[in-house]
N, C-alpha and C positions, 0 to 999 in steps of 0.2 A: 686469073684475069692479070691484065699487065698494068704496071705503075707507069701512066703516061708522065706525071709530074709530081715532085714532092714540093709542096708549097709550105713556107715559113711566115709568120706574120711580123709585121713591122709596127711600131706603135703610130697612133695619130690621134688626133682629136676627136671626140664623141659627142658630137652636139646633139645626137638623138636621144640620148639617156642621160646626158648632163654629168657624164662620168669623165675623169681625167683623161682616159685613154681607152682606144678600141684595137685590137689586132686582127680586125676581120679583113683587113687588106693583106692578103697572103700571095706572096710572089715565089715563082719556081727558083730551087737552088740548085746547082750542080754537085755531083757525087752524092756517096753515102752520107745519110744523117741518122743518128743514133735514136734508139725509141726505147723508152724505158718507163716504168711505171712512174706516174708523176706524185707529187705530195698530196696532202689532204685537199679536199675541196675548199678554196677560200684563199689558197697560196698563190694562185694565178699561173701555176706549171700545168702543162700538157705532157703528151708522150713523145712528142719530137723534140730534139735537143734545141735550143734557141728559139723556141716557139713559147708564147704566152697568151693568157688571156684577159681582157680588161674589165669584164663584168663578173666578178668572183664569186658573187651571189647565185648567180643563176648558171654558170658555165665553167666547165672545166672538171678536174678531180679524176677519180680513178676511173669512174664509168662513162666519161667524156673525154677520154685520153687522146684519141686519133677521130679525126671526122673525114668520111670518105665522099667523093661524089663521081658519078661517071659521065664520061663523055656522052654517051648514049643520052641521058637525060639533059644534059646540054643543049645537044641538038635539037631534043624536044621543044625547050624553052626559045632557042635561038628562032625555030619555026613558029613557034606560038606570037612572040612578042617582036620578030623583025630585028633583033640585035644579035651582038656577036659574043655571047659569053665563053670564056675560055677557061684553062686552067687556073684555078685559086678565085674564081669571080665569086664563088659564094660563100670563099672563107674556109675551104674545106685543105686539109693537110695533104691528103692523096689524092689525086685525079687517076681513075681508071678506065680500062675499056675491057670489053670482051666479057662481061659479067652484069647481070641486074643486080645491083648492089641493094635496090629497094625490095628485092625478093628474098633478101638475105633473112634467116630466120634469127630470132633473138635466141642467143646461147651458141651460134654457129661459130665456128673457130678457122681462122685461116693463118696459115703458115707461110713464112718469108724468109729472106736473107738472113744469115747470122744466128739463126735458131729461133727468129722472132715468131711468135704466136699470138694473134690477135682475136678477141672474141667481141660479137656483135652484142651491144648491150641495149640499143634503143634507137631512136632517130632525132633528127635534128627538128626543134621546135622553133618556128620563125620567131623574132623578137622586134622591137622598136629600132634597134641598131640594123638589123639585116633589112628592114624596109627602107631605112633612109639610106643605106649604103647603095641598093639596087637602084632606088630612084625611079621605079616604074609605076604609074599610076595603076591603083588598085592592085598592088604586087602581093601583099599577104593573102588576098581572096584568092589571087591566080595560083599563087603557090600551095595553098590549102587544098584547092579543088583538083588540082592536077596530081596531088598525093606523092610526088616523087623528092622526099625530103633529104635521101642519103643515110647511111646509118653512122651511129657513134660506135667505138669500140674501146674496150680495155685492153690493156696490155697484160697478158698471161706470161710469156716470157719475152726478155728482151732481145733487142737485135738491131737490125738498121734497115733502112730502105733507100731507094735511090730509082731514077728515072730507067725505064727499061726491065726492070726486075719484075718477077712475077709472083703474084700470091696464089696460094693453092687452099682450095676449101678442102681443110681434113676431117671437119666434123660437122655433119648435120644432126639437131636434135629431133626427137620424134614428136613434133606437133607441127601445126601449121602458122604458127604466129610470125608474121613477117616485119620487117622494118617499117613498110608501107602501112600495115594493118596497126601497128602501134600508133605511127602518126595520125592515122584516121580517127583512132579513138581518143587520143589526146585532143584532136582538134574539133571534136563534136560528135562523133558517132560513138556515143555513149554506150549503146547496147554490145558494143564491141568488149567491153572492159572486162566482164566476168569472164570472158573467154581467155582474156589476156592474163587476167591475176592467176589463173589456174597452173600457168608452166612455171617450173621450178628454176628457169635460166633468167628470169627477169630479177633484175637488181632491185633489193629492197627501197631504195631510194626512188625508183622507178613507179612502184607499186604504192609508197605512200604517196607520191604525185599524183597518180591516176585516182586515188581513194580521196583526194582532196585534204590529206593529211598535213 
């Protein structure tokens, strides 16, 4: 897959959650951006240098270090809504093309520039900030029904990313649990949960969340 855009957030007020700031507004940046493992969940750090999260209780940390969204999925929502969503519109760090990122398997690994290795850990779960940011009537219901969430990834080995660089799938686990399936289970298809909990690649925090702990 090819990276079309690398997007870094800038702080703005968050009236949708009553928090001091949100970094959901991600803007494309030029040149290489360093990617490293973030600090513990709760310190606001993410994997891309210069980026942050505002809702430190529910976002960020090791298992949500990098968020990826595909141009193919933007095309789908553009046709559905009549809007013109583009790179960074959903708050993703990397906008990609040429690969169905929602069909990526939990535990799948991608290799990139400078020795970078990323591993799929789950999927974006929509929140109040996302709903308010997009400002589309019935948006959370639409986003849920379409099940095109985009995956979260952890940083296995540091490196860098930049527009035009390639990410290569270097490992696919021996199961069929995709980012989209994880999303569907999390958003109401509870019958999928036992199947998802069986895979060893699912992070413990995501297991606990699916089990309601």
